[in-house]
MIZA-218492 format. One record per residue (C-alpha): residue number from 1; x, y, z. Coordinates in steps of 0.02 Angstrom, whole numbers, plus 50000, padded with zeros to 5 digits. Layout:
% MIZA-218492
NUM;X;Y;Z
...
% end
This chain:
% MIZA-218492
1;49484;50036;49124
2;49416;50020;49312
3;49511;50108;49449
4;49524;49914;49539
5;49618;49867;49382
6;49730;50047;49368
7;49758;50025;49538
8;49806;49813;49499
9;49935;49867;49376
10;50013;50016;49452
11;50029;49945;49610
12;50068;49747;49563
13;50073;49606;49681
14;50053;49685;49841
15;49879;49784;49778
16;49819;49581;49854
17;49867;49663;50018
18;49882;49832;50024
19;49696;49857;49960
20;49575;49770;50098
21;49714;49837;50188
22;49639;49989;50134
23;49439;49950;50137
24;49469;49904;50293
25;49547;50064;50374
26;49402;50167;50282
27;49260;50063;50379
28;49348;50090;50523
29;49372;50242;50560
30;49199;50303;50475
31;49169;50179;50655
32;49264;50250;50746
33;49211;50403;50665
34;49008;50383;50666
35;49021;50262;50846
36;48961;50350;51004
37;49032;50204;51117
38;49144;50091;50940
39;49220;49950;51008
40;49372;49920;51071
41;49430;49804;50922
42;49412;49923;50794
43;49553;50043;50868
44;49647;49874;50894
45;49628;49851;50704
46;49650;50012;50644
47;49837;49993;50757
48;49901;49831;50649
49;49842;49897;50502
50;49955;50038;50530
51;50100;49967;50574
52;50070;49814;50442
53;50034;49951;50277
54;50210;50019;50293
55;50299;49866;50289
56;50200;49761;50137
57;50220;49953;50016
58;50406;49926;50064
59;50393;49733;50013
60;50318;49784;49845
61;50471;49901;49826
62;50591;49819;49849
63;50485;49658;49727
64;50478;49771;49599
65;50633;49825;49606
66;50707;49642;49597
67;50601;49634;49468
68;50666;49753;49370
69;50852;49692;49361
70;50820;49537;49376
71;50786;49545;49181
72;50913;49672;49156
73;51021;49644;49015
74;51115;49781;48941
75;51095;49759;48773
76;50924;49721;48756
77;50907;49908;48744
78;50748;50008;48762
79;50650;49884;48802
80;50709;49806;48942
81;50723;50004;49010
82;50543;50048;48967
83;50517;49903;49086
84;50651;49961;49221
85;50560;50124;49229
86;50392;50025;49218
87;50424;49923;49377
88;50505;50043;49433
89;50352;50149;49477
90;50263;49999;49517
91;50377;50005;49659
92;50352;50176;49701
93;50155;50168;49684
94;50203;49984;49822
95;50264;50104;49939
96;50144;50264;49922
97;49987;50175;49930
98;50072;50077;50110
99;50077;50246;50163
100;49948;50325;50117
101;49861;50186;50232
102;49958;50234;50378
103;49901;50367;50372
104;49717;50366;50364
105;49744;50224;50506
106;49849;50374;50579
107;49694;50479;50587
108;49603;50379;50753
109;49758;50390;50865
110;49786;50572;50840
111;49793;50679;51018
112;49880;50519;51099
113;50036;50450;51161
114;50107;50288;51072
% end
């Protein structure tokens, strides 16, 4: 299983928003670190990715919990409980991924006050 497929399985639908944000965050951060005079828009884009990523991760958490609880029937037993645990895991991974992108983008703003 590739890393891409593993992330998609773990993070759920918000992966399609978070994965491009993580690629952009790494590319922009490297550009800021490697260029002597980086364009101003790079820092602006990192700022917006920093603001949006945790919210998309939280959206994934709410979506995972909602999907897990919406299909719950107490009579179904172990199968439903396993699915609920899987969806809750997806919810937490989504939040973790969003917060990780936030922290990565925050490196560009160390030493500055917002």
